[in-house]
N, C-alpha and C positions, 0 to 999 in steps of 0.2 A: 735197228734202233733200240730194241729192248735190251740187247746186250750192253749197250752204252749206258743205259740207265742203271742196270744191275752192276756194272763196273764202277760207276760213280758212287752208288750207294755202298758198295763194298769198301771203297777207298775212304768214304766219309765215316763209315762205321769203324774202320780200323784206326783212323785218326782220332775219333772220339774216344776209343778204347785206350789208345796209347797216351794221349795228352790230357785227358780229364778223368776224374773219378766217377763219372756218370754211369758207365757200364757196370762198375763194381757195385754201385748203389742200387741200380735197377735189378740186377741179378743176384744181389746179396753176397757178393764176393766170389761167386762161381765163375768158372772159365769155360766149362763145357758148352752150355747153352749159347753164350755169345759166339763161340767158335763155330758151332753148328749154324748159328744165324748168319755168320759171314759166308759160310759155304753154300747154304741152301735157300734161306729166306732173308736176304740182306735188308730189303725195304721194310719188312715186317719188324725185324729186330731193331732197326733204327727208329721207327715210329714208336715202338713199345718203349724204348729208352726215353724218347722225347716226351711222350704222354706220361710216363711214370714220373719223370722229374717235374713236369708242370703240375700234375695233380698232387704230388707229394709236397711241392712248395706251397700250394694253395690250401690244401686241406689236411695234410699230414698222413693221408692214406695212400695206398698203392693204386693201381689201375682198377677202378670199379665203375659199375654202371655204364653210362654213356661213353666213358673213355674207351671202352672196348670197341666201340663203333669204329674209331680211327685205326685200331689195330687190325680189325677184321677187314676194313677197306684196304689197308696195306697188304694184308694176306692175299686178297683177291688180285691186287696189282702184281704181286710176286707170282702168283699162279698163272696169271695172264702172260707175264713175261716168260715163264718157263714153257707155256704151251704154244707160244707163237711159232717156234721152229717146227713143231709137229704139224700145226695147221698148214704152214706153207708147204711142207713136204706132201701132205695129203692133197692139197690143191694142185701141186705139180704132177703128182701121179694121176689124178683124175683128168688132167688136161692131156695126158699122154695115153689114155686108154685106147683110143682109136689108132694110135701110131704103132707101127711094128717095133719090136724090141731090138732087132738086129737089122742093119741095112741090107745084108745079103738075102734076107727073107722076102724082099719086095719083088 
């Protein structure tokens, strides 16, 4: 399920980048950080763009103060999505500890 959320956030971020100027405004015209965001932390990058645009529209500043709370929350969500496959692998290995590794060793 986490791969589905990551896929949709990557598609949404790519669409926002292609069809709106929001990514260029949030990252001041740079292309490397948004590209790395699509590859590694798509939810965090998307939330940063949304928070930046909302805060900039209201106050004229970038992401400051409590606005970082949403970015950090998205970062934790991204890290959780990346760590889910590792956790499921560890659980599977722990459940097989008592089982023999090869059928002929029984």
